[in-house]
C-alpha positions as CSV (number, residue, x, y, z in Angstrom):
1,M,15.9,5.7,21.1
2,K,12.5,4.0,22.0
3,F,10.6,7.2,21.3
4,E,12.4,7.4,17.9
5,L,11.6,3.8,17.1
6,N,7.9,4.0,17.8
7,Q,7.4,7.4,16.0
8,K,9.3,5.7,12.8
9,N,6.7,2.5,13.2
10,K,3.6,4.8,13.3
11,R,5.0,6.5,9.9
12,L,5.9,3.2,8.8
13,L,2.1,1.8,9.5
14,F,0.6,4.7,8.5
15,I,2.2,4.6,4.6
16,I,1.4,1.2,4.9
17,G,-2.5,1.4,5.5
18,I,-2.8,4.3,2.9
19,V,-1.0,2.0,0.3
20,V,-3.8,-1.1,1.5
21,L,-6.7,1.0,1.1
22,I,-5.2,2.7,-2.2
23,E,-4.8,-0.8,-3.5
24,L,-8.5,-2.1,-2.3
25,S,-9.9,0.9,-3.8
26,G,-8.7,-0.6,-7.5
27,Y,-6.4,2.3,-8.1
28,G,-3.5,0.5,-7.1
29,F,-0.6,-1.0,-9.1
30,F,-1.5,-4.0,-7.8
31,A,-5.2,-3.4,-9.1
32,S,-3.7,-2.6,-12.6
33,L,-1.1,-5.2,-13.5
34,F,-3.6,-7.6,-12.6
35,R,-6.0,-5.4,-15.0
36,L,-3.6,-5.5,-17.5
37,I,-2.8,-9.6,-16.9
38,G,-6.6,-9.9,-17.2
39,S,-7.2,-7.6,-20.9
40,V,-4.0,-9.9,-21.7
41,S,-5.2,-13.1,-21.4
């Protein structure tokens, strides 16, 4: 059980890491949202 939980946590951290990298590169959902808000106001 502990091993399975560890594998699940590793996969979750990996996914979060990829999402963070995409956001920081400027092509993520939040970056697009902030650009949209910035262009409107």
